[in-house]
Backbone bond lengths (Angstrom), bond angles and torsions (degrees), N, CA, C in turn:
res aa  C-N    CA-C-N  psi(-1)  N-CA   C-N-CA  omega(-1)  CA-C   N-CA-C  phi
1 X - - - 1.440 - - 1.566 106.30 -
2 X 1.304 113.06 138.79 1.412 119.90 177.04 1.575 111.18 -95.18
3 X 1.320 113.35 129.26 1.484 120.35 177.57 1.487 108.57 -96.16
4 X 1.375 117.79 133.17 1.413 122.31 174.07 1.479 111.08 -78.28
5 X 1.311 118.74 147.22 1.436 118.15 175.75 1.528 115.33 -63.33
6 X 1.302 117.23 144.90 1.525 118.68 -178.54 1.463 105.88 -68.69
7 X 1.337 112.39 139.74 1.518 122.63 171.19 1.492 108.75 -86.68
8 X 1.336 118.07 152.79 1.489 121.68 -179.20 1.563 111.74 -53.62
9 X 1.298 111.76 143.22 1.464 117.95 175.80 1.524 110.21 -55.92
10 X 1.313 117.70 142.11 1.418 121.57 -176.00 1.517 111.56 98.39
11 X 1.315 115.56 -16.30 1.473 121.00 178.09 1.496 110.05 -105.92
12 X 1.324 119.22 10.48 1.453 121.56 -170.92 1.570 110.48 -65.30
13 X 1.297 118.06 -25.27 1.508 118.31 176.23 1.536 115.23 -108.59
14 X 1.355 113.92 -2.02 1.429 117.61 178.64 1.493 107.94 -134.88
15 X 1.335 115.86 109.84 1.398 122.43 -175.56 1.548 109.24 -106.50
16 X 1.335 116.55 115.20 1.515 119.99 -175.50 1.506 106.72 -57.57
17 X 1.293 114.56 141.20 1.449 121.48 -177.22 1.527 111.12 -60.09
18 X 1.300 119.06 -39.21 1.472 122.54 -178.51 1.542 110.32 -64.22
19 X 1.314 117.21 -39.73 1.456 121.42 179.81 1.589 108.50 -63.62
20 X 1.305 116.16 -48.15 1.425 119.92 -178.33 1.523 111.78 -66.17
21 X 1.312 116.96 -40.49 1.468 122.13 176.36 1.529 108.68 -57.61
22 X 1.312 116.82 -48.87 1.520 123.37 -177.38 1.572 106.69 -60.62
23 X 1.303 117.47 -46.69 1.454 120.92 -176.88 1.553 110.88 -63.88
24 X 1.334 115.62 -41.44 1.440 121.16 -179.58 1.526 110.31 -63.66
25 X 1.341 116.42 -45.65 1.494 120.76 -179.85 1.491 110.24 -58.59
26 X 1.321 118.25 -46.13 1.486 121.27 -178.24 1.551 107.64 -68.08
27 X 1.255 119.96 -39.97 1.449 120.56 -179.54 1.536 112.84 -64.61
28 X 1.289 113.64 -38.40 1.518 119.15 178.77 1.535 109.01 -60.47
29 X 1.351 112.85 -44.83 1.516 120.74 -178.46 1.546 105.93 -60.79
30 X 1.329 118.25 -52.37 1.459 122.18 -179.71 1.439 114.71 -60.53
31 X 1.405 115.48 -40.40 1.496 120.69 179.37 1.539 108.08 -60.51
32 X 1.313 119.52 -45.71 1.429 119.81 -176.04 1.476 110.98 -57.20
33 X 1.309 120.01 -43.48 1.484 127.39 178.88 1.539 110.74 -63.05
34 X 1.302 115.57 -46.83 1.434 120.94 -179.63 1.516 113.14 -63.93
35 X 1.315 115.38 -44.95 1.500 120.87 177.29 1.493 112.80 -60.67
36 X 1.359 118.18 -39.65 1.470 122.64 177.10 1.459 110.45 -62.63
37 X 1.330 119.94 -29.47 1.466 122.39 -178.79 1.469 111.94 -86.59
38 X 1.399 118.31 1.88 1.432 122.88 175.36 1.539 114.91 86.73
39 X 1.317 116.67 12.82 1.452 121.51 177.55 1.531 114.26 -100.47
40 X 1.287 118.11 163.84 1.474 120.87 173.92 1.513 108.26 -91.06
41 X 1.320 117.70 156.01 1.462 119.07 -177.98 1.536 106.15 -127.56
42 X 1.360 115.94 118.24 1.427 125.99 -178.05 1.546 108.30 -125.55
43 X 1.334 114.12 131.70 1.470 118.07 177.94 1.577 109.34 -103.85
44 X 1.328 113.66 131.54 1.486 117.80 177.99 1.451 111.50 -107.92
45 X 1.361 118.64 129.21 1.441 125.95 176.64 1.455 111.71 -124.70
46 X 1.342 117.99 160.46 1.461 121.31 -174.49 1.513 112.62 -83.63
47 X 1.322 119.50 -28.82 1.479 120.62 -172.91 1.500 114.04 -125.61
48 X 1.230 116.96 156.53 1.505 123.85 173.98 1.493 110.06 -60.48
49 X 1.312 115.77 -42.27 1.476 124.14 -177.18 1.565 109.61 -59.25
50 X 1.354 116.83 -44.48 1.401 121.73 -179.41 1.591 108.51 -67.81
51 X 1.314 118.37 -41.36 1.464 123.22 177.42 1.589 109.05 -56.12
52 X 1.364 114.10 -50.69 1.493 119.84 179.94 1.458 112.05 -55.63
53 X 1.348 115.72 -47.09 1.475 119.62 -174.99 1.529 109.12 -65.38
54 X 1.300 117.44 -41.70 1.483 119.83 178.24 1.522 111.54 -65.70
55 X 1.338 116.86 -40.91 1.435 121.80 -176.99 1.581 110.03 -65.92
56 X 1.319 115.94 -31.12 1.478 117.33 175.87 1.529 111.02 -69.47
57 X 1.311 117.25 -35.67 1.401 123.11 -177.23 1.565 113.19 -83.54
58 X 1.319 117.80 -34.56 1.430 123.23 -174.86 1.577 110.52 -141.25
59 X 1.359 114.33 72.95 1.445 116.30 -177.78 1.526 116.95 -63.55
60 X 1.344 114.76 -14.95 1.516 118.80 177.14 1.503 112.31 -72.15
61 X 1.300 119.97 -19.82 1.466 122.48 -174.47 1.557 108.65 -78.82
62 X 1.359 113.70 150.80 1.478 120.05 172.40 1.568 102.97 -97.46
63 X 1.333 115.46 118.50 1.426 118.39 -176.37 1.524 106.67 -127.79
64 X 1.417 113.91 136.98 1.412 120.90 -178.30 1.521 109.37 -128.57
65 X 1.291 117.18 147.79 1.518 123.40 173.64 1.431 109.68 -88.58
66 X 1.274 119.58 116.82 1.490 123.59 -176.40 1.560 110.28 -84.18
67 X 1.343 115.81 -25.33 1.436 119.78 -179.38 1.494 115.15 76.55
68 X 1.382 113.54 5.48 1.423 122.96 179.99 1.498 111.31 -68.38
69 X 1.300 119.88 121.39 1.392 122.65 175.24 1.553 112.60 -79.84
70 X 1.271 116.41 149.50 1.458 118.62 -174.92 1.544 111.79 -108.41
């Protein structure tokens, strides 16, 4: 499972579009490599808000909320 980097405190409910776009682009690249090797690719995030932002940008990714506090 790939963990996304933590965003600064105070942005936990508001994810800047550029940050999410950058994360999604990197994850798509990593996902392609992982799938070619025969593995599944799952992204773990800490909050539901982060999951929703990534799902809007990259609906093809499998994203789960880990609930892990930082």
